[in-house]
N, CA, C and O atoms as a Tripos MOL2 file, in Angstrom:
@<TRIPOS>MOLECULE
protein
  220   219    55     0     0
PROTEIN
NO_CHARGES

@<TRIPOS>ATOM
      1 N         151.9290   80.9610  114.0200 N.3       1 UNK1
      2 CA        150.5050   81.0620  113.7510 C.3       1 UNK1
      3 C         149.9970   79.7810  113.0950 C.2       1 UNK1
      4 O         148.9700   79.2310  113.4900 O.2       1 UNK1
      5 N         150.7360   79.3160  112.0840 N.am      2 UNK2
      6 CA        150.2910   78.1370  111.3540 C.3       2 UNK2
      7 C         150.2880   76.9040  112.2560 C.2       2 UNK2
      8 O         149.3700   76.0870  112.1830 O.2       2 UNK2
      9 N         151.3090   76.7630  113.1070 N.am      3 UNK3
     10 CA        151.3530   75.5840  113.9720 C.3       3 UNK3
     11 C         150.2480   75.6250  115.0220 C.2       3 UNK3
     12 O         149.7730   74.5750  115.4530 O.2       3 UNK3
     13 N         149.8320   76.8160  115.4380 N.am      4 UNK4
     14 CA        148.7280   76.9250  116.3970 C.3       4 UNK4
     15 C         147.4210   76.4510  115.7610 C.2       4 UNK4
     16 O         146.6120   75.7900  116.4120 O.2       4 UNK4
     17 N         147.2230   76.7840  114.5140 N.am      5 UNK5
     18 CA        146.0200   76.3410  113.8040 C.3       5 UNK5
     19 C         146.0420   74.8250  113.6310 C.2       5 UNK5
     20 O         145.0270   74.1560  113.8270 O.2       5 UNK5
     21 N         147.1830   74.2980  113.2710 N.am      6 UNK6
     22 CA        147.3090   72.8500  113.1000 C.3       6 UNK6
     23 C         147.0750   72.1370  114.4280 C.2       6 UNK6
     24 O         146.4200   71.0960  114.4680 O.2       6 UNK6
     25 N         147.6050   72.6920  115.5090 N.am      7 UNK7
     26 CA        147.3980   72.0910  116.8290 C.3       7 UNK7
     27 C         145.9200   72.0840  117.1970 C.2       7 UNK7
     28 O         145.4310   71.1120  117.7720 O.2       7 UNK7
     29 N         145.2170   73.1370  116.8780 N.am      8 UNK8
     30 CA        143.7790   73.1850  117.1620 C.3       8 UNK8
     31 C         143.0160   72.1650  116.3330 C.2       8 UNK8
     32 O         142.0710   71.5430  116.8170 O.2       8 UNK8
     33 N         143.4250   71.9970  115.0920 N.am      9 UNK9
     34 CA        142.7690   71.0110  114.2320 C.3       9 UNK9
     35 C         142.9920   69.6020  114.7760 C.2       9 UNK9
     36 O         142.0590   68.8020  114.8430 O.2       9 UNK9
     37 N         144.2320   69.3030  115.1650 N.am     10 UNK10
     38 CA        144.5220   67.9890  115.7540 C.3      10 UNK10
     39 C         143.7170   67.7680  117.0290 C.2      10 UNK10
     40 O         143.1980   66.6760  117.2560 O.2      10 UNK10
     41 N         143.6120   68.7980  117.8550 N.am     11 UNK11
     42 CA        142.8420   68.6850  119.0890 C.3      11 UNK11
     43 C         141.3740   68.4150  118.7810 C.2      11 UNK11
     44 O         140.7490   67.5700  119.4210 O.2      11 UNK11
     45 N         140.8310   69.1210  117.8180 N.am     12 UNK12
     46 CA        139.4400   68.9200  117.4340 C.3      12 UNK12
     47 C         139.2100   67.5000  116.9240 C.2      12 UNK12
     48 O         138.2390   66.8480  117.3090 O.2      12 UNK12
     49 N         140.0960   67.0270  116.0650 N.am     13 UNK13
     50 CA        139.9730   65.6710  115.5300 C.3      13 UNK13
     51 C         140.0630   64.6460  116.6610 C.2      13 UNK13
     52 O         139.3170   63.6660  116.6800 O.2      13 UNK13
     53 N         140.9800   64.8780  117.6010 N.am     14 UNK14
     54 CA        141.1350   63.9790  118.7440 C.3      14 UNK14
     55 C         139.8410   63.8690  119.5350 C.2      14 UNK14
     56 O         139.3950   62.7660  119.8520 O.2      14 UNK14
     57 N         139.2320   65.0170  119.8570 N.am     15 UNK15
     58 CA        138.0030   64.9940  120.6390 C.3      15 UNK15
     59 C         136.8390   64.3890  119.8650 C.2      15 UNK15
     60 O         136.0120   63.6850  120.4440 O.2      15 UNK15
     61 N         136.7670   64.6520  118.5760 N.am     16 UNK16
     62 CA        135.6820   64.0850  117.7700 C.3      16 UNK16
     63 C         135.7910   62.5640  117.7280 C.2      16 UNK16
     64 O         134.7840   61.8590  117.7860 O.2      16 UNK16
     65 N         137.0110   62.0690  117.6260 N.am     17 UNK17
     66 CA        137.1930   60.6220  117.5610 C.3      17 UNK17
     67 C         136.9010   59.9390  118.8890 C.2      17 UNK17
     68 O         136.3350   58.8460  118.9090 O.2      17 UNK17
     69 N         137.2770   60.5660  119.9930 N.am     18 UNK18
     70 CA        137.2030   59.8750  121.2720 C.3      18 UNK18
     71 C         135.9830   60.2260  122.1060 C.2      18 UNK18
     72 O         135.7750   59.6220  123.1590 O.2      18 UNK18
     73 N         135.1720   61.1780  121.6750 N.am     19 UNK19
     74 CA        133.9400   61.4370  122.4050 C.3      19 UNK19
     75 C         132.8870   60.3740  122.1160 C.2      19 UNK19
     76 O         131.9400   60.2000  122.8840 O.2      19 UNK19
     77 N         133.0560   59.6760  121.0220 N.am     20 UNK20
     78 CA        132.1550   58.5610  120.7240 C.3      20 UNK20
     79 C         132.8040   57.2490  121.1520 C.2      20 UNK20
     80 O         132.6370   56.2240  120.4920 O.2      20 UNK20
     81 N         133.5300   57.2840  122.2380 N.am     21 UNK21
     82 CA        134.3380   56.1600  122.6990 C.3      21 UNK21
     83 C         133.5440   54.9410  123.1210 C.2      21 UNK21
     84 O         134.0590   53.8260  123.0400 O.2      21 UNK21
     85 N         132.3090   55.1120  123.5700 N.am     22 UNK22
     86 CA        131.5330   53.9580  124.0360 C.3      22 UNK22
     87 C         131.3200   52.9540  122.9080 C.2      22 UNK22
     88 O         131.4430   51.7480  123.1230 O.2      22 UNK22
     89 N         131.0090   53.4280  121.7360 N.am     23 UNK23
     90 CA        130.8120   52.5330  120.5930 C.3      23 UNK23
     91 C         132.1270   51.8560  120.2110 C.2      23 UNK23
     92 O         132.1500   50.6790  119.8520 O.2      23 UNK23
     93 N         133.2140   52.6090  120.2930 N.am     24 UNK24
     94 CA        134.5240   52.0500  119.9520 C.3      24 UNK24
     95 C         134.8940   50.9420  120.9320 C.2      24 UNK24
     96 O         135.3300   49.8670  120.5200 O.2      24 UNK24
     97 N         134.7230   51.2000  122.2220 N.am     25 UNK25
     98 CA        135.0550   50.2060  123.2410 C.3      25 UNK25
     99 C         134.1830   48.9570  123.0750 C.2      25 UNK25
    100 O         134.6680   47.8340  123.2180 O.2      25 UNK25
    101 N         132.9210   49.1530  122.7780 N.am     26 UNK26
    102 CA        132.0230   48.0130  122.5590 C.3      26 UNK26
    103 C         132.5150   47.1640  121.3900 C.2      26 UNK26
    104 O         132.5190   45.9350  121.4660 O.2      26 UNK26
    105 N         132.9250   47.8190  120.3180 N.am     27 UNK27
    106 CA        133.4300   47.0940  119.1560 C.3      27 UNK27
    107 C         134.7150   46.3490  119.4480 C.2      27 UNK27
    108 O         134.9240   45.2390  118.9590 O.2      27 UNK27
    109 N         135.5820   46.9650  120.2550 N.am     28 UNK28
    110 CA        136.8420   46.3170  120.6150 C.3      28 UNK28
    111 C         136.5720   45.0420  121.4140 C.2      28 UNK28
    112 O         137.1850   44.0050  121.1610 O.2      28 UNK28
    113 N         135.6550   45.1240  122.3760 N.am     29 UNK29
    114 CA        135.3620   43.9380  123.1820 C.3      29 UNK29
    115 C         134.7310   42.8360  122.3440 C.2      29 UNK29
    116 O         134.9710   41.6560  122.5990 O.2      29 UNK29
    117 N         133.9410   43.1920  121.3640 N.am     30 UNK30
    118 CA        133.3490   42.1810  120.4890 C.3      30 UNK30
    119 C         134.4130   41.5450  119.5930 C.2      30 UNK30
    120 O         134.3320   40.3570  119.2800 O.2      30 UNK30
    121 N         135.4070   42.3310  119.1810 N.am     31 UNK31
    122 CA        136.4320   41.8370  118.2640 C.3      31 UNK31
    123 C         137.4470   40.9360  118.9670 C.2      31 UNK31
    124 O         138.0170   40.0460  118.3370 O.2      31 UNK31
    125 N         137.6770   41.1490  120.2390 N.am     32 UNK32
    126 CA        138.6220   40.3050  120.9680 C.3      32 UNK32
    127 C         139.7390   41.1010  121.6040 C.2      32 UNK32
    128 O         139.9530   42.2730  121.2960 O.2      32 UNK32
    129 N         140.4500   40.4290  122.5050 N.am     33 UNK33
    130 CA        141.4830   41.0940  123.2930 C.3      33 UNK33
    131 C         142.6560   41.5570  122.4340 C.2      33 UNK33
    132 O         143.1230   42.6850  122.5900 O.2      33 UNK33
    133 N         143.1350   40.7090  121.5350 N.am     34 UNK34
    134 CA        144.3130   41.0860  120.7550 C.3      34 UNK34
    135 C         144.0140   42.2400  119.8100 C.2      34 UNK34
    136 O         144.8710   43.0970  119.5900 O.2      34 UNK34
    137 N         142.8460   42.2730  119.2660 N.am     35 UNK35
    138 CA        142.4560   43.4070  118.4250 C.3      35 UNK35
    139 C         142.4580   44.6840  119.2440 C.2      35 UNK35
    140 O         142.9170   45.7260  118.7770 O.2      35 UNK35
    141 N         141.9470   44.6070  120.4610 N.am     36 UNK36
    142 CA        141.9430   45.7640  121.3540 C.3      36 UNK36
    143 C         143.3410   46.2310  121.6820 C.2      36 UNK36
    144 O         143.6090   47.4330  121.6870 O.2      36 UNK36
    145 N         144.2400   45.2960  121.9570 N.am     37 UNK37
    146 CA        145.6220   45.6550  122.2770 C.3      37 UNK37
    147 C         146.2840   46.3360  121.0880 C.2      37 UNK37
    148 O         146.9870   47.3320  121.2550 O.2      37 UNK37
    149 N         146.0660   45.8100  119.9000 N.am     38 UNK38
    150 CA        146.6580   46.4030  118.6960 C.3      38 UNK38
    151 C         146.0980   47.7990  118.4570 C.2      38 UNK38
    152 O         146.8510   48.7180  118.1350 O.2      38 UNK38
    153 N         144.7980   47.9690  118.6090 N.am     39 UNK39
    154 CA        144.1860   49.2840  118.4030 C.3      39 UNK39
    155 C         144.7140   50.2900  119.4160 C.2      39 UNK39
    156 O         145.0270   51.4240  119.0530 O.2      39 UNK39
    157 N         144.8160   49.8930  120.6740 N.am     40 UNK40
    158 CA        145.3350   50.7970  121.7070 C.3      40 UNK40
    159 C         146.7770   51.1700  121.4040 C.2      40 UNK40
    160 O         147.1480   52.3350  121.5470 O.2      40 UNK40
    161 N         147.5950   50.2150  120.9910 N.am     41 UNK41
    162 CA        148.9870   50.5050  120.6510 C.3      41 UNK41
    163 C         149.0720   51.4780  119.4780 C.2      41 UNK41
    164 O         149.9010   52.3880  119.4860 O.2      41 UNK41
    165 N         148.2220   51.2920  118.4740 N.am     42 UNK42
    166 CA        148.2250   52.1990  117.3250 C.3      42 UNK42
    167 C         147.7860   53.6070  117.7160 C.2      42 UNK42
    168 O         148.3510   54.5880  117.2330 O.2      42 UNK42
    169 N         146.7900   53.7130  118.5810 N.am     43 UNK43
    170 CA        146.3210   55.0310  119.0250 C.3      43 UNK43
    171 C         147.4080   55.7310  119.8210 C.2      43 UNK43
    172 O         147.6310   56.9270  119.6370 O.2      43 UNK43
    173 N         148.0870   55.0090  120.7040 N.am     44 UNK44
    174 CA        149.1750   55.6140  121.4800 C.3      44 UNK44
    175 C         150.2950   56.0650  120.5550 C.2      44 UNK44
    176 O         150.8420   57.1530  120.7370 O.2      44 UNK44
    177 N         150.6450   55.2490  119.5640 N.am     45 UNK45
    178 CA        151.6800   55.6300  118.6050 C.3      45 UNK45
    179 C         151.2660   56.8710  117.8200 C.2      45 UNK45
    180 O         152.0930   57.7450  117.5600 O.2      45 UNK45
    181 N         150.0010   56.9530  117.4450 N.am     46 UNK46
    182 CA        149.5060   58.1210  116.7200 C.3      46 UNK46
    183 C         149.5810   59.3750  117.5830 C.2      46 UNK46
    184 O         149.9740   60.4370  117.1010 O.2      46 UNK46
    185 N         149.2100   59.2590  118.8440 N.am     47 UNK47
    186 CA        149.2620   60.4030  119.7520 C.3      47 UNK47
    187 C         150.7020   60.8700  119.9270 C.2      47 UNK47
    188 O         150.9670   62.0720  119.8990 O.2      47 UNK47
    189 N         151.6350   59.9380  120.1080 N.am     48 UNK48
    190 CA        153.0450   60.3050  120.2520 C.3      48 UNK48
    191 C         153.5450   60.9740  118.9810 C.2      48 UNK48
    192 O         154.2660   61.9690  119.0510 O.2      48 UNK48
    193 N         153.1760   60.4480  117.8290 N.am     49 UNK49
    194 CA        153.5930   61.0360  116.5560 C.3      49 UNK49
    195 C         153.0870   62.4680  116.4240 C.2      49 UNK49
    196 O         153.8400   63.3660  116.0460 O.2      49 UNK49
    197 N         151.8140   62.6780  116.7350 N.am     50 UNK50
    198 CA        151.2210   64.0160  116.6210 C.3      50 UNK50
    199 C         151.8860   64.9740  117.6030 C.2      50 UNK50
    200 O         152.1890   66.1120  117.2470 O.2      50 UNK50
    201 N         152.1140   64.5290  118.8260 N.am     51 UNK51
    202 CA        152.7440   65.4000  119.8200 C.3      51 UNK51
    203 C         154.1700   65.7580  119.4260 C.2      51 UNK51
    204 O         154.6050   66.8840  119.6670 O.2      51 UNK51
    205 N         154.9030   64.8350  118.8300 N.am     52 UNK52
    206 CA        156.2610   65.1480  118.3660 C.3      52 UNK52
    207 C         156.2400   66.1580  117.2220 C.2      52 UNK52
    208 O         157.1180   67.0160  117.1340 O.2      52 UNK52
    209 N         155.2530   66.0620  116.3590 N.am     53 UNK53
    210 CA        155.1570   67.0180  115.2520 C.3      53 UNK53
    211 C         154.7730   68.4080  115.7510 C.2      53 UNK53
    212 O         155.2250   69.4120  115.2010 O.2      53 UNK53
    213 N         153.9400   68.4700  116.7910 N.am     54 UNK54
    214 CA        153.5110   69.7620  117.3270 C.3      54 UNK54
    215 C         154.6460   70.4230  118.0880 C.2      54 UNK54
    216 O         154.9040   71.6150  117.9170 O.2      54 UNK54
    217 N         155.3270   69.6470  118.9320 N.am     55 UNK55
    218 CA        156.3930   70.2220  119.7600 C.3      55 UNK55
    219 C         157.7050   69.8990  119.1450 C.2      55 UNK55
    220 O         158.7470   70.2850  119.6750 O.2      55 UNK55
@<TRIPOS>BOND
     1     1     2 1
     2     2     3 1
     3     3     4 2
     4     3     5 am
     5     5     6 1
     6     6     7 1
     7     7     8 2
     8     7     9 am
     9     9    10 1
    10    10    11 1
    11    11    12 2
    12    11    13 am
    13    13    14 1
    14    14    15 1
    15    15    16 2
    16    15    17 am
    17    17    18 1
    18    18    19 1
    19    19    20 2
    20    19    21 am
    21    21    22 1
    22    22    23 1
    23    23    24 2
    24    23    25 am
    25    25    26 1
    26    26    27 1
    27    27    28 2
    28    27    29 am
    29    29    30 1
    30    30    31 1
    31    31    32 2
    32    31    33 am
    33    33    34 1
    34    34    35 1
    35    35    36 2
    36    35    37 am
    37    37    38 1
    38    38    39 1
    39    39    40 2
    40    39    41 am
    41    41    42 1
    42    42    43 1
    43    43    44 2
    44    43    45 am
    45    45    46 1
    46    46    47 1
    47    47    48 2
    48    47    49 am
    49    49    50 1
    50    50    51 1
    51    51    52 2
    52    51    53 am
    53    53    54 1
    54    54    55 1
    55    55    56 2
    56    55    57 am
    57    57    58 1
    58    58    59 1
    59    59    60 2
    60    59    61 am
    61    61    62 1
    62    62    63 1
    63    63    64 2
    64    63    65 am
    65    65    66 1
    66    66    67 1
    67    67    68 2
    68    67    69 am
    69    69    70 1
    70    70    71 1
    71    71    72 2
    72    71    73 am
    73    73    74 1
    74    74    75 1
    75    75    76 2
    76    75    77 am
    77    77    78 1
    78    78    79 1
    79    79    80 2
    80    79    81 am
    81    81    82 1
    82    82    83 1
    83    83    84 2
    84    83    85 am
    85    85    86 1
    86    86    87 1
    87    87    88 2
    88    87    89 am
    89    89    90 1
    90    90    91 1
    91    91    92 2
    92    91    93 am
    93    93    94 1
    94    94    95 1
    95    95    96 2
    96    95    97 am
    97    97    98 1
    98    98    99 1
    99    99   100 2
   100    99   101 am
   101   101   102 1
   102   102   103 1
   103   103   104 2
   104   103   105 am
   105   105   106 1
   106   106   107 1
   107   107   108 2
   108   107   109 am
   109   109   110 1
   110   110   111 1
   111   111   112 2
   112   111   113 am
   113   113   114 1
   114   114   115 1
   115   115   116 2
   116   115   117 am
   117   117   118 1
   118   118   119 1
   119   119   120 2
   120   119   121 am
   121   121   122 1
   122   122   123 1
   123   123   124 2
   124   123   125 am
   125   125   126 1
   126   126   127 1
   127   127   128 2
   128   127   129 am
   129   129   130 1
   130   130   131 1
   131   131   132 2
   132   131   133 am
   133   133   134 1
   134   134   135 1
   135   135   136 2
   136   135   137 am
   137   137   138 1
   138   138   139 1
   139   139   140 2
   140   139   141 am
   141   141   142 1
   142   142   143 1
   143   143   144 2
   144   143   145 am
   145   145   146 1
   146   146   147 1
   147   147   148 2
   148   147   149 am
   149   149   150 1
   150   150   151 1
   151   151   152 2
   152   151   153 am
   153   153   154 1
   154   154   155 1
   155   155   156 2
   156   155   157 am
   157   157   158 1
   158   158   159 1
   159   159   160 2
   160   159   161 am
   161   161   162 1
   162   162   163 1
   163   163   164 2
   164   163   165 am
   165   165   166 1
   166   166   167 1
   167   167   168 2
   168   167   169 am
   169   169   170 1
   170   170   171 1
   171   171   172 2
   172   171   173 am
   173   173   174 1
   174   174   175 1
   175   175   176 2
   176   175   177 am
   177   177   178 1
   178   178   179 1
   179   179   180 2
   180   179   181 am
   181   181   182 1
   182   182   183 1
   183   183   184 2
   184   183   185 am
   185   185   186 1
   186   186   187 1
   187   187   188 2
   188   187   189 am
   189   189   190 1
   190   190   191 1
   191   191   192 2
   192   191   193 am
   193   193   194 1
   194   194   195 1
   195   195   196 2
   196   195   197 am
   197   197   198 1
   198   198   199 1
   199   199   200 2
   200   199   201 am
   201   201   202 1
   202   202   203 1
   203   203   204 2
   204   203   205 am
   205   205   206 1
   206   206   207 1
   207   207   208 2
   208   207   209 am
   209   209   210 1
   210   210   211 1
   211   211   212 2
   212   211   213 am
   213   213   214 1
   214   214   215 1
   215   215   216 2
   216   215   217 am
   217   217   218 1
   218   218   219 1
   219   219   220 2
@<TRIPOS>SUBSTRUCTURE
     1 UNK1         2 RESIDUE 1 A UNK
     2 UNK2         6 RESIDUE 1 A UNK
     3 UNK3        10 RESIDUE 1 A UNK
     4 UNK4        14 RESIDUE 1 A UNK
     5 UNK5        18 RESIDUE 1 A UNK
     6 UNK6        22 RESIDUE 1 A UNK
     7 UNK7        26 RESIDUE 1 A UNK
     8 UNK8        30 RESIDUE 1 A UNK
     9 UNK9        34 RESIDUE 1 A UNK
    10 UNK10       38 RESIDUE 1 A UNK
    11 UNK11       42 RESIDUE 1 A UNK
    12 UNK12       46 RESIDUE 1 A UNK
    13 UNK13       50 RESIDUE 1 A UNK
    14 UNK14       54 RESIDUE 1 A UNK
    15 UNK15       58 RESIDUE 1 A UNK
    16 UNK16       62 RESIDUE 1 A UNK
    17 UNK17       66 RESIDUE 1 A UNK
    18 UNK18       70 RESIDUE 1 A UNK
    19 UNK19       74 RESIDUE 1 A UNK
    20 UNK20       78 RESIDUE 1 A UNK
    21 UNK21       82 RESIDUE 1 A UNK
    22 UNK22       86 RESIDUE 1 A UNK
    23 UNK23       90 RESIDUE 1 A UNK
    24 UNK24       94 RESIDUE 1 A UNK
    25 UNK25       98 RESIDUE 1 A UNK
    26 UNK26      102 RESIDUE 1 A UNK
    27 UNK27      106 RESIDUE 1 A UNK
    28 UNK28      110 RESIDUE 1 A UNK
    29 UNK29      114 RESIDUE 1 A UNK
    30 UNK30      118 RESIDUE 1 A UNK
    31 UNK31      122 RESIDUE 1 A UNK
    32 UNK32      126 RESIDUE 1 A UNK
    33 UNK33      130 RESIDUE 1 A UNK
    34 UNK34      134 RESIDUE 1 A UNK
    35 UNK35      138 RESIDUE 1 A UNK
    36 UNK36      142 RESIDUE 1 A UNK
    37 UNK37      146 RESIDUE 1 A UNK
    38 UNK38      150 RESIDUE 1 A UNK
    39 UNK39      154 RESIDUE 1 A UNK
    40 UNK40      158 RESIDUE 1 A UNK
    41 UNK41      162 RESIDUE 1 A UNK
    42 UNK42      166 RESIDUE 1 A UNK
    43 UNK43      170 RESIDUE 1 A UNK
    44 UNK44      174 RESIDUE 1 A UNK
    45 UNK45      178 RESIDUE 1 A UNK
    46 UNK46      182 RESIDUE 1 A UNK
    47 UNK47      186 RESIDUE 1 A UNK
    48 UNK48      190 RESIDUE 1 A UNK
    49 UNK49      194 RESIDUE 1 A UNK
    50 UNK50      198 RESIDUE 1 A UNK
    51 UNK51      202 RESIDUE 1 A UNK
    52 UNK52      206 RESIDUE 1 A UNK
    53 UNK53      210 RESIDUE 1 A UNK
    54 UNK54      214 RESIDUE 1 A UNK
    55 UNK55      218 RESIDUE 1 A UNK
């Protein structure tokens, strides 16, 4: 039960963060390519970390 609630919270946070993606992408392009690569790598690492904790 507790892990189902946590999974829903993570899902909600994920959607809240990435539904405003247009502003994020605009900021990444303004900051430069390497900043974008680092941010994408960090987001992928975060997603993998969260998925490992859930499953």
